[in-house]
C-alpha positions as YAML, in Angstrom:
chain: A
units: angstrom
residues:
- id: 1
  name: MET
  ca: [110.49, 89.03, 93.90]
- id: 2
  name: ASP
  ca: [108.98, 86.53, 92.38]
- id: 3
  name: ASN
  ca: [105.67, 84.84, 92.88]
- id: 4
  name: ARG
  ca: [107.16, 82.20, 95.57]
- id: 5
  name: ASP
  ca: [108.77, 84.74, 97.25]
- id: 6
  name: PHE
  ca: [105.97, 87.03, 97.83]
- id: 7
  name: LEU
  ca: [103.47, 84.79, 99.10]
- id: 8
  name: ARG
  ca: [106.10, 82.72, 101.35]
- id: 9
  name: LEU
  ca: [107.33, 86.83, 102.86]
- id: 10
  name: ASN
  ca: [103.97, 88.06, 103.27]
- id: 11
  name: ALA
  ca: [101.84, 84.44, 103.84]
- id: 12
  name: ARG
  ca: [100.29, 85.58, 107.06]
- id: 13
  name: TRP
  ca: [98.78, 89.24, 106.11]
- id: 14
  name: LEU
  ca: [97.22, 87.66, 102.66]
- id: 15
  name: SER
  ca: [95.85, 84.96, 104.76]
- id: 16
  name: ALA
  ca: [94.26, 87.59, 107.22]
- id: 17
  name: GLY
  ca: [93.02, 89.39, 104.05]
- id: 18
  name: ALA
  ca: [91.77, 86.46, 102.49]
- id: 19
  name: LEU
  ca: [89.80, 85.43, 106.09]
- id: 20
  name: LEU
  ca: [88.21, 88.32, 106.12]
- id: 21
  name: ALA
  ca: [87.14, 88.69, 102.59]
- id: 22
  name: PHE
  ca: [85.36, 84.77, 103.12]
- id: 23
  name: LEU
  ca: [83.74, 86.03, 106.47]
- id: 24
  name: SER
  ca: [82.07, 89.04, 104.45]
- id: 25
  name: SER
  ca: [80.28, 86.41, 102.43]
- id: 26
  name: PHE
  ca: [77.80, 86.49, 105.34]
- id: 27
  name: GLY
  ca: [76.41, 89.79, 104.45]
- id: 28
  name: GLN
  ca: [76.90, 89.34, 100.56]
- id: 29
  name: THR
  ca: [73.77, 89.43, 98.30]
- id: 30
  name: TYR
  ca: [75.36, 85.61, 97.70]
- id: 31
  name: PHE
  ca: [74.35, 84.43, 100.49]
- id: 32
  name: ILE
  ca: [71.82, 85.74, 101.56]
- id: 33
  name: SER
  ca: [69.78, 85.39, 98.82]
- id: 34
  name: VAL
  ca: [70.10, 81.50, 99.35]
- id: 35
  name: PHE
  ca: [67.81, 82.28, 102.56]
- id: 36
  name: ALA
  ca: [64.91, 84.62, 100.51]
- id: 37
  name: GLY
  ca: [62.72, 81.50, 99.75]
- id: 38
  name: GLU
  ca: [62.35, 80.92, 103.35]
- id: 39
  name: ILE
  ca: [62.16, 84.01, 104.76]
- id: 40
  name: ARG
  ca: [59.26, 85.06, 102.96]
- id: 41
  name: ALA
  ca: [57.48, 82.53, 103.65]
- id: 42
  name: ALA
  ca: [57.93, 82.34, 107.33]
- id: 43
  name: PHE
  ca: [56.99, 86.07, 107.35]
- id: 44
  name: ASP
  ca: [54.40, 85.63, 104.50]
- id: 45
  name: LEU
  ca: [55.88, 88.60, 102.30]
- id: 46
  name: GLY
  ca: [55.55, 88.72, 98.34]
- id: 47
  name: HIS
  ca: [58.98, 89.76, 95.87]
- id: 48
  name: ALA
  ca: [58.83, 93.24, 96.13]
- id: 49
  name: ALA
  ca: [58.36, 93.16, 100.03]
- id: 50
  name: TRP
  ca: [61.49, 91.78, 100.30]
- id: 51
  name: GLY
  ca: [63.02, 93.14, 97.67]
- id: 52
  name: ALA
  ca: [62.20, 96.76, 99.24]
- id: 53
  name: ILE
  ca: [63.14, 95.35, 102.97]
- id: 54
  name: TYR
  ca: [66.63, 94.42, 100.98]
- id: 55
  name: THR
  ca: [66.79, 97.99, 99.33]
- id: 56
  name: LEU
  ca: [66.07, 99.85, 102.42]
- id: 57
  name: GLY
  ca: [68.13, 97.85, 104.22]
- id: 58
  name: THR
  ca: [71.15, 98.00, 101.95]
- id: 59
  name: GLY
  ca: [71.17, 101.70, 101.33]
- id: 60
  name: ALA
  ca: [71.30, 102.41, 104.91]
- id: 61
  name: SER
  ca: [74.41, 100.81, 105.68]
- id: 62
  name: ALA
  ca: [76.07, 102.38, 102.84]
- id: 63
  name: LEU
  ca: [75.61, 106.09, 105.03]
- id: 64
  name: ALA
  ca: [76.92, 104.02, 108.06]
- id: 65
  name: MET
  ca: [79.76, 103.00, 105.54]
- id: 66
  name: LEU
  ca: [80.74, 106.97, 105.22]
- id: 67
  name: TRP
  ca: [81.35, 107.07, 109.19]
- id: 68
  name: ALA
  ca: [82.54, 103.56, 110.11]
- id: 69
  name: GLY
  ca: [84.95, 103.16, 106.99]
- id: 70
  name: ALA
  ca: [87.12, 106.12, 108.68]
- id: 71
  name: LEU
  ca: [88.22, 104.15, 111.19]
- id: 72
  name: THR
  ca: [90.50, 102.49, 109.75]
- id: 73
  name: ASP
  ca: [92.52, 104.98, 109.24]
- id: 74
  name: ARG
  ca: [92.84, 105.55, 113.31]
- id: 75
  name: PHE
  ca: [92.56, 101.03, 114.09]
- id: 76
  name: ARG
  ca: [94.97, 97.96, 113.67]
- id: 77
  name: ALA
  ca: [93.05, 96.38, 111.11]
- id: 78
  name: ARG
  ca: [93.61, 93.83, 113.60]
- id: 79
  name: THR
  ca: [91.59, 95.79, 116.45]
- id: 80
  name: LEU
  ca: [88.84, 96.83, 114.25]
- id: 81
  name: GLY
  ca: [88.15, 93.30, 112.62]
- id: 82
  name: THR
  ca: [88.26, 91.52, 116.31]
- id: 83
  name: ALA
  ca: [85.72, 94.07, 116.87]
- id: 84
  name: ILE
  ca: [83.13, 94.31, 113.28]
- id: 85
  name: LEU
  ca: [83.78, 89.99, 113.67]
- id: 86
  name: GLY
  ca: [81.94, 90.19, 116.47]
- id: 87
  name: LEU
  ca: [79.19, 92.38, 115.48]
- id: 88
  name: LEU
  ca: [79.16, 90.15, 111.98]
- id: 89
  name: ALA
  ca: [78.06, 86.70, 114.13]
- id: 90
  name: ILE
  ca: [76.06, 88.76, 116.82]
- id: 91
  name: ALA
  ca: [74.01, 90.02, 113.34]
- id: 92
  name: CYS
  ca: [74.04, 86.59, 111.58]
- id: 93
  name: LEU
  ca: [72.75, 85.99, 115.26]
- id: 94
  name: THR
  ca: [69.93, 88.16, 115.20]
- id: 95
  name: MET
  ca: [68.57, 87.13, 111.64]
- id: 96
  name: ALA
  ca: [68.47, 83.49, 113.68]
- id: 97
  name: ALA
  ca: [66.10, 85.45, 116.53]
- id: 98
  name: VAL
  ca: [63.75, 87.68, 114.45]
- id: 99
  name: PRO
  ca: [60.51, 88.05, 115.21]
- id: 100
  name: GLY
  ca: [59.37, 89.76, 112.69]
- id: 101
  name: ALA
  ca: [59.21, 91.37, 108.73]
- id: 102
  name: TRP
  ca: [59.20, 94.82, 110.89]
- id: 103
  name: ALA
  ca: [62.69, 93.71, 111.77]
- id: 104
  name: LEU
  ca: [63.97, 92.44, 108.62]
- id: 105
  name: PRO
  ca: [65.15, 95.85, 107.32]
- id: 106
  name: LEU
  ca: [67.24, 96.01, 110.82]
- id: 107
  name: VAL
  ca: [68.57, 92.92, 110.65]
- id: 108
  name: ILE
  ca: [69.48, 93.19, 106.62]
- id: 109
  name: LEU
  ca: [71.07, 96.32, 107.77]
- id: 110
  name: ALA
  ca: [73.58, 95.01, 110.82]
- id: 111
  name: LEU
  ca: [74.29, 91.83, 107.84]
- id: 112
  name: ARG
  ca: [75.28, 94.44, 105.28]
- id: 113
  name: PHE
  ca: [76.78, 96.75, 107.23]
- id: 114
  name: THR
  ca: [79.06, 94.37, 109.24]
- id: 115
  name: GLY
  ca: [79.55, 91.63, 106.48]
- id: 116
  name: GLN
  ca: [79.79, 93.04, 102.86]
- id: 117
  name: GLY
  ca: [80.91, 96.89, 104.02]
- id: 118
  name: MET
  ca: [83.33, 96.52, 106.94]
- id: 119
  name: THR
  ca: [84.91, 93.24, 106.92]
- id: 120
  name: SER
  ca: [85.94, 93.58, 102.99]
- id: 121
  name: HIS
  ca: [86.68, 97.44, 103.36]
- id: 122
  name: ILE
  ca: [89.18, 96.29, 106.33]
- id: 123
  name: ALA
  ca: [90.72, 93.57, 103.94]
- id: 124
  name: MET
  ca: [90.63, 95.77, 100.75]
- id: 125
  name: VAL
  ca: [92.37, 99.22, 102.86]
- id: 126
  name: ALA
  ca: [94.74, 96.86, 104.44]
- id: 127
  name: MET
  ca: [96.13, 95.21, 101.28]
- id: 128
  name: SER
  ca: [95.94, 98.69, 99.73]
- id: 129
  name: ARG
  ca: [98.41, 100.56, 102.85]
- id: 130
  name: TRP
  ca: [100.88, 97.27, 103.26]
- id: 131
  name: PHE
  ca: [101.67, 96.82, 100.19]
- id: 132
  name: ILE
  ca: [103.27, 99.33, 97.44]
- id: 133
  name: ALA
  ca: [104.86, 97.65, 94.94]
- id: 134
  name: ALA
  ca: [102.93, 94.40, 94.85]
- id: 135
  name: ARG
  ca: [99.54, 95.64, 96.15]
- id: 136
  name: GLY
  ca: [97.69, 94.21, 93.04]
- id: 137
  name: ARG
  ca: [99.30, 91.25, 93.48]
- id: 138
  name: ALA
  ca: [97.93, 91.87, 96.98]
- id: 139
  name: LEU
  ca: [94.47, 92.40, 96.31]
- id: 140
  name: SER
  ca: [94.23, 89.94, 94.29]
- id: 141
  name: ILE
  ca: [95.02, 86.98, 96.39]
- id: 142
  name: ALA
  ca: [93.22, 88.37, 99.73]
- id: 143
  name: THR
  ca: [90.41, 88.83, 97.78]
- id: 144
  name: LEU
  ca: [90.66, 85.03, 96.72]
- id: 145
  name: GLY
  ca: [88.36, 84.74, 100.32]
- id: 146
  name: THR
  ca: [85.24, 86.36, 98.71]
- id: 147
  name: ALA
  ca: [85.83, 83.75, 95.88]
- id: 148
  name: ILE
  ca: [86.07, 80.92, 97.64]
- id: 149
  name: GLY
  ca: [83.83, 82.28, 99.75]
- id: 150
  name: GLU
  ca: [81.07, 82.44, 96.66]
- id: 151
  name: ALA
  ca: [81.97, 78.70, 95.22]
- id: 152
  name: LEU
  ca: [80.89, 76.96, 98.64]
- id: 153
  name: LEU
  ca: [78.79, 78.51, 101.20]
- id: 154
  name: PRO
  ca: [76.36, 78.42, 98.77]
- id: 155
  name: ILE
  ca: [75.86, 75.25, 97.56]
- id: 156
  name: THR
  ca: [77.13, 74.08, 101.25]
- id: 157
  name: PHE
  ca: [73.77, 75.56, 103.05]
- id: 158
  name: VAL
  ca: [71.24, 75.12, 100.37]
- id: 159
  name: ALA
  ca: [72.46, 71.31, 101.15]
- id: 160
  name: LEU
  ca: [71.95, 72.01, 104.76]
- id: 161
  name: LEU
  ca: [68.90, 73.55, 104.22]
- id: 162
  name: THR
  ca: [67.41, 70.37, 103.76]
- id: 163
  name: VAL
  ca: [68.05, 69.04, 106.60]
- id: 164
  name: LEU
  ca: [68.34, 72.28, 109.00]
- id: 165
  name: ASP
  ca: [65.73, 74.80, 109.82]
- id: 166
  name: TRP
  ca: [67.07, 77.66, 108.32]
- id: 167
  name: ARG
  ca: [68.10, 79.61, 111.95]
- id: 168
  name: VAL
  ca: [70.02, 77.13, 112.49]
- id: 169
  name: LEU
  ca: [72.14, 78.53, 109.69]
- id: 170
  name: TRP
  ca: [72.08, 81.59, 110.24]
- id: 171
  name: VAL
  ca: [73.57, 80.41, 114.35]
- id: 172
  name: LEU
  ca: [76.37, 78.19, 112.28]
- id: 173
  name: ALA
  ca: [76.83, 81.77, 110.21]
- id: 174
  name: ALA
  ca: [77.47, 83.38, 113.44]
- id: 175
  name: VAL
  ca: [79.97, 80.11, 114.80]
- id: 176
  name: MET
  ca: [81.89, 80.54, 111.59]
- id: 177
  name: ALA
  ca: [82.54, 84.65, 112.09]
- id: 178
  name: LEU
  ca: [83.33, 84.19, 115.95]
- id: 179
  name: ALA
  ca: [86.19, 80.97, 114.64]
- id: 180
  name: GLY
  ca: [87.68, 84.04, 112.44]
- id: 181
  name: ILE
  ca: [88.91, 86.13, 115.60]
- id: 182
  name: PRO
  ca: [91.22, 84.24, 117.60]
- id: 183
  name: LEU
  ca: [92.54, 83.00, 113.97]
- id: 184
  name: LEU
  ca: [93.24, 86.47, 112.32]
- id: 185
  name: ARG
  ca: [94.62, 88.12, 115.87]
- id: 186
  name: ILE
  ca: [96.87, 85.05, 115.43]
- id: 187
  name: LEU
  ca: [97.79, 86.09, 112.26]
- id: 188
  name: LEU
  ca: [97.78, 89.42, 113.05]
- id: 189
  name: VAL
  ca: [99.58, 89.24, 115.84]
- id: 190
  name: ARG
  ca: [102.60, 91.66, 114.45]
- id: 191
  name: GLU
  ca: [100.90, 93.89, 111.76]
- id: 192
  name: ARG
  ca: [102.83, 94.95, 108.12]
- id: 193
  name: THR
  ca: [102.46, 98.42, 108.21]
- id: 194
  name: PRO
  ca: [105.99, 99.59, 110.58]
- id: 195
  name: GLN
  ca: [107.53, 97.05, 108.27]
- id: 196
  name: SER
  ca: [106.41, 98.22, 104.95]
- id: 197
  name: PHE
  ca: [106.89, 102.01, 105.74]
- id: 198
  name: ALA
  ca: [110.32, 101.67, 106.51]
- id: 199
  name: ALA
  ca: [111.17, 98.94, 103.64]
- id: 200
  name: GLU
  ca: [109.21, 100.47, 100.71]
- id: 201
  name: GLY
  ca: [109.90, 104.25, 101.86]
- id: 202
  name: GLY
  ca: [107.01, 104.83, 103.52]
- id: 203
  name: ALA
  ca: [102.86, 105.61, 102.91]
- id: 204
  name: THR
  ca: [101.92, 106.27, 98.81]
- id: 205
  name: LEU
  ca: [101.68, 110.19, 97.83]
- id: 206
  name: GLY
  ca: [98.42, 110.57, 95.82]
- id: 207
  name: MET
  ca: [98.40, 113.38, 93.05]
- id: 208
  name: LEU
  ca: [100.48, 116.43, 93.52]
- id: 209
  name: ASP
  ca: [102.71, 114.61, 95.38]
- id: 210
  name: ARG
  ca: [100.35, 114.96, 99.13]
- id: 211
  name: HIS
  ca: [98.23, 113.04, 101.13]
- id: 212
  name: TRP
  ca: [94.55, 113.23, 100.13]
- id: 213
  name: THR
  ca: [91.57, 114.06, 102.81]
- id: 214
  name: ARG
  ca: [88.48, 112.23, 102.39]
- id: 215
  name: ARG
  ca: [86.95, 116.31, 102.55]
- id: 216
  name: GLU
  ca: [89.48, 117.43, 99.40]
- id: 217
  name: GLY
  ca: [88.33, 113.82, 97.80]
- id: 218
  name: LEU
  ca: [84.41, 115.11, 98.13]
- id: 219
  name: ARG
  ca: [86.03, 118.07, 96.71]
- id: 220
  name: HIS
  ca: [87.74, 117.41, 93.41]
- id: 221
  name: TRP
  ca: [86.12, 116.44, 90.30]
- id: 222
  name: LEU
  ca: [88.06, 112.90, 89.83]
- id: 223
  name: PHE
  ca: [85.59, 111.88, 92.35]
- id: 224
  name: TRP
  ca: [82.47, 112.36, 90.79]
- id: 225
  name: LEU
  ca: [83.89, 111.01, 87.15]
- id: 226
  name: MET
  ca: [84.29, 107.69, 89.25]
- id: 227
  name: VAL
  ca: [80.60, 107.97, 90.52]
- id: 228
  name: PRO
  ca: [79.06, 106.29, 87.64]
- id: 229
  name: ALA
  ca: [81.76, 103.95, 87.16]
- id: 230
  name: LEU
  ca: [81.09, 103.04, 91.04]
- id: 231
  name: LEU
  ca: [77.93, 102.68, 90.83]
- id: 232
  name: GLY
  ca: [77.11, 100.44, 87.94]
- id: 233
  name: PRO
  ca: [79.13, 97.19, 88.16]
- id: 234
  name: ALA
  ca: [77.72, 96.93, 92.02]
- id: 235
  name: ALA
  ca: [73.97, 98.16, 90.67]
- id: 236
  name: PHE
  ca: [73.57, 95.64, 87.63]
- id: 237
  name: ASN
  ca: [75.90, 93.20, 88.47]
- id: 238
  name: THR
  ca: [73.06, 92.51, 91.94]
- id: 239
  name: ALA
  ca: [70.74, 93.19, 89.81]
- id: 240
  name: PHE
  ca: [71.61, 90.47, 87.44]
- id: 241
  name: PHE
  ca: [71.40, 87.48, 89.79]
- id: 242
  name: PHE
  ca: [69.25, 89.05, 91.96]
- id: 243
  name: GLN
  ca: [66.84, 88.79, 88.68]
- id: 244
  name: GLN
  ca: [67.45, 85.57, 88.14]
- id: 245
  name: VAL
  ca: [64.69, 83.86, 88.30]
- id: 246
  name: HIS
  ca: [62.39, 86.28, 86.48]
- id: 247
  name: PHE
  ca: [64.92, 86.67, 83.27]
- id: 248
  name: ALA
  ca: [65.19, 82.75, 82.56]
- id: 249
  name: GLU
  ca: [61.73, 82.92, 82.76]
- id: 250
  name: ILE
  ca: [61.20, 85.38, 80.10]
- id: 251
  name: LYS
  ca: [63.43, 83.65, 78.12]
- id: 252
  name: GLY
  ca: [61.89, 80.39, 78.54]
- id: 253
  name: TRP
  ca: [64.30, 78.78, 80.12]
- id: 254
  name: THR
  ca: [64.46, 76.35, 83.25]
- id: 255
  name: HIS
  ca: [66.47, 77.66, 86.16]
- id: 256
  name: LEU
  ca: [68.47, 75.16, 86.11]
- id: 257
  name: SER
  ca: [69.81, 75.32, 82.85]
- id: 258
  name: LEU
  ca: [70.68, 79.34, 83.28]
- id: 259
  name: VAL
  ca: [72.80, 78.09, 86.83]
- id: 260
  name: ALA
  ca: [74.28, 75.58, 84.92]
- id: 261
  name: LEU
  ca: [76.35, 78.95, 83.58]
- id: 262
  name: PHE
  ca: [76.89, 80.08, 86.88]
- id: 263
  name: PRO
  ca: [80.45, 78.38, 87.07]
- id: 264
  name: VAL
  ca: [81.48, 80.17, 84.64]
- id: 265
  name: TYR
  ca: [81.63, 82.86, 85.68]
- id: 266
  name: THR
  ca: [83.42, 82.04, 89.07]
- id: 267
  name: VAL
  ca: [86.60, 81.19, 87.13]
- id: 268
  name: THR
  ca: [86.26, 83.97, 84.69]
- id: 269
  name: GLY
  ca: [85.70, 86.76, 87.90]
- id: 270
  name: VAL
  ca: [88.95, 84.80, 89.89]
- id: 271
  name: THR
  ca: [91.14, 84.05, 86.56]
- id: 272
  name: SER
  ca: [90.45, 88.46, 85.68]
- id: 273
  name: MET
  ca: [90.97, 89.24, 89.45]
- id: 274
  name: LEU
  ca: [94.65, 87.52, 89.00]
- id: 275
  name: VAL
  ca: [95.35, 88.88, 85.82]
- id: 276
  name: SER
  ca: [94.66, 92.67, 86.81]
- id: 277
  name: GLY
  ca: [96.28, 92.19, 89.91]
- id: 278
  name: TRP
  ca: [99.76, 91.26, 87.97]
- id: 279
  name: ALA
  ca: [98.86, 93.79, 85.08]
- id: 280
  name: LEU
  ca: [97.94, 96.72, 87.91]
- id: 281
  name: ASP
  ca: [101.12, 95.96, 89.16]
- id: 282
  name: ARG
  ca: [103.45, 96.59, 86.39]
- id: 283
  name: VAL
  ca: [101.61, 98.88, 84.29]
- id: 284
  name: GLY
  ca: [99.52, 101.19, 87.03]
- id: 285
  name: THR
  ca: [95.48, 102.14, 87.54]
- id: 286
  name: GLY
  ca: [95.69, 104.89, 84.67]
- id: 287
  name: ARG
  ca: [96.27, 102.65, 82.18]
- id: 288
  name: LEU
  ca: [93.58, 99.90, 83.05]
- id: 289
  name: MET
  ca: [90.62, 102.22, 84.66]
- id: 290
  name: PRO
  ca: [89.42, 103.38, 81.26]
- id: 291
  name: TRP
  ca: [88.64, 100.61, 79.71]
- id: 292
  name: PHE
  ca: [87.44, 97.43, 82.52]
- id: 293
  name: GLN
  ca: [83.80, 97.67, 82.17]
- id: 294
  name: LEU
  ca: [83.71, 98.03, 78.82]
- id: 295
  name: PRO
  ca: [83.13, 93.75, 78.34]
- id: 296
  name: MET
  ca: [79.74, 94.85, 80.47]
- id: 297
  name: VAL
  ca: [78.44, 96.28, 77.49]
- id: 298
  name: GLY
  ca: [78.84, 93.44, 75.32]
- id: 299
  name: ALA
  ca: [77.23, 90.75, 78.76]
- id: 300
  name: PHE
  ca: [74.34, 93.11, 79.16]
- id: 301
  name: VAL
  ca: [73.56, 93.45, 74.90]
- id: 302
  name: ILE
  ca: [73.94, 89.64, 75.06]
- id: 303
  name: PHE
  ca: [71.48, 89.03, 77.56]
- id: 304
  name: ALA
  ca: [69.00, 91.46, 76.10]
- id: 305
  name: THR
  ca: [69.33, 89.61, 72.51]
- id: 306
  name: ALA
  ca: [70.11, 85.72, 73.55]
- id: 307
  name: THR
  ca: [67.39, 83.06, 72.87]
- id: 308
  name: THR
  ca: [69.00, 79.80, 74.51]
- id: 309
  name: PRO
  ca: [71.92, 79.59, 77.45]
- id: 310
  name: SER
  ca: [74.63, 78.48, 74.88]
- id: 311
  name: ALA
  ca: [74.18, 82.67, 73.74]
- id: 312
  name: ALA
  ca: [73.90, 83.79, 77.12]
- id: 313
  name: LEU
  ca: [77.33, 81.77, 78.04]
- id: 314
  name: PHE
  ca: [79.72, 84.52, 76.36]
- id: 315
  name: GLY
  ca: [78.07, 86.88, 78.93]
- id: 316
  name: ILE
  ca: [78.51, 85.33, 81.49]
- id: 317
  name: PHE
  ca: [82.31, 85.37, 80.96]
- id: 318
  name: LEU
  ca: [81.80, 88.88, 80.08]
- id: 319
  name: LEU
  ca: [80.05, 89.73, 83.11]
- id: 320
  name: GLY
  ca: [83.11, 87.92, 84.99]
- id: 321
  name: VAL
  ca: [85.48, 89.59, 83.41]
- id: 322
  name: THR
  ca: [84.53, 92.52, 84.35]
- id: 323
  name: THR
  ca: [83.94, 91.55, 88.12]
- id: 324
  name: GLY
  ca: [87.41, 90.18, 88.75]
- id: 325
  name: ALA
  ca: [89.00, 93.24, 87.44]
- id: 326
  name: ASN
  ca: [87.02, 95.62, 89.92]
- id: 327
  name: VAL
  ca: [87.69, 94.12, 92.28]
- id: 328
  name: THR
  ca: [91.09, 94.73, 92.22]
- id: 329
  name: LEU
  ca: [91.93, 98.31, 90.32]
- id: 330
  name: PRO
  ca: [89.22, 100.22, 92.55]
- id: 331
  name: ASN
  ca: [90.67, 99.71, 95.26]
- id: 332
  name: ALA
  ca: [94.74, 100.92, 93.93]
- id: 333
  name: PHE
  ca: [92.83, 103.77, 92.27]
- id: 334
  name: TRP
  ca: [92.46, 105.16, 95.78]
- id: 335
  name: ALA
  ca: [95.59, 104.14, 96.98]
- id: 336
  name: GLU
  ca: [97.44, 105.33, 93.61]
- id: 337
  name: PHE
  ca: [95.71, 108.66, 92.98]
- id: 338
  name: TYR
  ca: [94.65, 110.06, 96.51]
- id: 339
  name: GLY
  ca: [97.59, 108.51, 98.57]
- id: 340
  name: THR
  ca: [97.36, 106.37, 101.70]
- id: 341
  name: ARG
  ca: [97.04, 108.20, 104.99]
- id: 342
  name: HIS
  ca: [93.67, 108.64, 104.64]
- id: 343
  name: LEU
  ca: [92.94, 105.55, 101.91]
- id: 344
  name: GLY
  ca: [90.03, 104.74, 104.74]
- id: 345
  name: ALA
  ca: [88.31, 107.73, 105.17]
- id: 346
  name: ILE
  ca: [88.42, 108.14, 100.61]
- id: 347
  name: LYS
  ca: [87.17, 104.22, 100.44]
- id: 348
  name: ALA
  ca: [84.76, 104.38, 102.53]
- id: 349
  name: MET
  ca: [82.76, 107.34, 99.98]
- id: 350
  name: ALA
  ca: [84.10, 104.58, 97.24]
- id: 351
  name: ALA
  ca: [82.89, 101.51, 99.87]
- id: 352
  name: ALA
  ca: [79.19, 103.30, 100.31]
- id: 353
  name: VAL
  ca: [78.71, 104.07, 96.45]
- id: 354
  name: MET
  ca: [79.05, 100.62, 95.51]
- id: 355
  name: VAL
  ca: [76.93, 99.79, 98.74]
- id: 356
  name: LEU
  ca: [73.98, 101.82, 97.49]
- id: 357
  name: GLY
  ca: [74.62, 100.52, 93.77]
- id: 358
  name: THR
  ca: [73.61, 97.14, 95.65]
- id: 359
  name: ALA
  ca: [70.48, 98.75, 97.25]
- id: 360
  name: ILE
  ca: [69.61, 100.07, 93.40]
- id: 361
  name: GLY
  ca: [70.02, 97.60, 91.18]
- id: 362
  name: PRO
  ca: [67.31, 95.36, 92.24]
- id: 363
  name: GLY
  ca: [65.14, 98.49, 93.74]
- id: 364
  name: VAL
  ca: [65.15, 99.85, 90.08]
- id: 365
  name: THR
  ca: [64.46, 97.06, 88.25]
- id: 366
  name: GLY
  ca: [61.50, 95.22, 90.20]
- id: 367
  name: ALA
  ca: [60.08, 98.46, 89.86]
- id: 368
  name: LEU
  ca: [59.55, 99.37, 85.97]
- id: 369
  name: ILE
  ca: [59.63, 95.61, 85.59]
- id: 370
  name: GLY
  ca: [56.66, 96.20, 87.88]
- id: 371
  name: LEU
  ca: [55.65, 99.41, 85.17]
- id: 372
  name: GLY
  ca: [55.88, 96.89, 82.25]
- id: 373
  name: VAL
  ca: [59.36, 97.62, 81.45]
- id: 374
  name: GLY
  ca: [61.10, 93.76, 80.43]
- id: 375
  name: LEU
  ca: [64.00, 93.27, 81.62]
- id: 376
  name: GLU
  ca: [65.87, 92.74, 78.05]
- id: 377
  name: ALA
  ca: [64.60, 96.42, 77.24]
- id: 378
  name: GLN
  ca: [66.11, 97.40, 80.44]
- id: 379
  name: TYR
  ca: [69.06, 95.48, 79.49]
- id: 380
  name: LEU
  ca: [70.29, 97.66, 76.80]
- id: 381
  name: ALA
  ca: [69.59, 100.59, 78.55]
- id: 382
  name: VAL
  ca: [72.31, 99.53, 81.20]
- id: 383
  name: ALA
  ca: [74.68, 98.46, 77.62]
- id: 384
  name: VAL
  ca: [74.30, 102.38, 77.24]
- id: 385
  name: TYR
  ca: [74.79, 102.83, 80.95]
- id: 386
  name: PHE
  ca: [78.34, 101.01, 80.43]
- id: 387
  name: VAL
  ca: [79.59, 103.43, 77.88]
- id: 388
  name: PHE
  ca: [78.89, 106.58, 79.77]
- id: 389
  name: ALA
  ca: [80.49, 105.45, 83.03]
- id: 390
  name: SER
  ca: [83.70, 104.37, 80.70]
- id: 391
  name: ALA
  ca: [83.94, 107.53, 79.01]
- id: 392
  name: LEU
  ca: [83.85, 109.56, 81.86]
- id: 393
  name: MET
  ca: [86.49, 107.33, 83.87]
- id: 394
  name: ALA
  ca: [88.26, 107.88, 81.09]
- id: 395
  name: MET
  ca: [88.28, 111.38, 80.80]
- id: 396
  name: GLY
  ca: [88.61, 111.92, 84.35]
- id: 397
  name: VAL
  ca: [91.54, 109.84, 84.57]
- id: 398
  name: THR
  ca: [93.25, 111.09, 81.94]
- id: 399
  name: ARG
  ca: [93.49, 114.11, 82.75]
- id: 400
  name: ALA
  ca: [94.39, 113.47, 86.87]
- id: 401
  name: ARG
  ca: [97.79, 111.00, 85.49]
- id: 402
  name: PRO
  ca: [99.87, 114.39, 85.09]
- id: 403
  name: LEU
  ca: [99.35, 114.68, 88.06]
- id: 404
  name: LEU
  ca: [100.81, 111.64, 89.96]
- id: 405
  name: SER
  ca: [104.07, 111.67, 91.03]
- id: 406
  name: ARG
  ca: [105.15, 108.78, 88.93]
- id: 407
  name: PRO
  ca: [103.85, 107.18, 85.89]
- id: 408
  name: ALA
  ca: [100.41, 105.95, 87.14]
...
């Protein structure tokens, strides 16, 4: 099936995945950080206090994902997506009305759990479960919703901040989340699962020709060899953008000159996402997984040593390469190696690790800066970390591929 026929025949399900991915933006760091200055000013918070609040709320959302992520194995995306979008809207309204700094950890928990956590989780599990032969294409197309949100929402809401109060804008975010509910229900009036089982021969089996439960996955060596690779991009990609102002300061650059490089990151990420989705449908995740984080090694070496924004440009490009591939490859990996029957529960473990990474990255880099460890020295250590994580991933995937019933 060529791409045109694939898009035509599956438009409603792909659109539902893209819609959920787009609406997850309201709980993503790139959206919440737009309001960081207003929130800190409203509650008289320093950078350290705001970072600690963000880390606490995000860490708690990772724990919540361990339980809630398995709900995708029990409820259809239409039903669960409706409920989560309603909760996301409530979380946005709570941010609009937050009475004091004491409530911020709970609000961040609600936003991160419903937005970054569950809304994107539902989308990725649905794509992985509904599509088998074209899983990579489905994941990459649906995740364009996140890319669109990342490209449009921050700049739009920054512009609106010049004319509207920040609390009003969170009400607008709530309205957008609510508006997504009827659209989602229309798109998923008929879900794809029964058709996919009939047309494609049933659910995907994992290693040893069976469906793995979450408990079995936790006891298996492959999951633990993958943990550093799950943590890495989430932790240090988030940390790079979280510390962007400080990074520009220590380099002696203007913040604007650094931000001007970010469109390269967005374009590269989207391109890498589409290319990796196409590639994994042809060669499988097993051949691609060991290599896709190696560009991060080069990215952070460049960030540590660059003396001009133009020198950092290639680092931004490499960061985008791994970020794009990180959207498709790990999501397809769980379905291919562990099966799809308990995919929600298994992927919830991975999602919890990644959400925890987004909490750890800003917290650890900020704490080390406070202790006098420079960001450039930290970034060299991060590069070494990605060498280590890639080696463990290569070891695990190479050992696990023979356990698959078909070539990975």
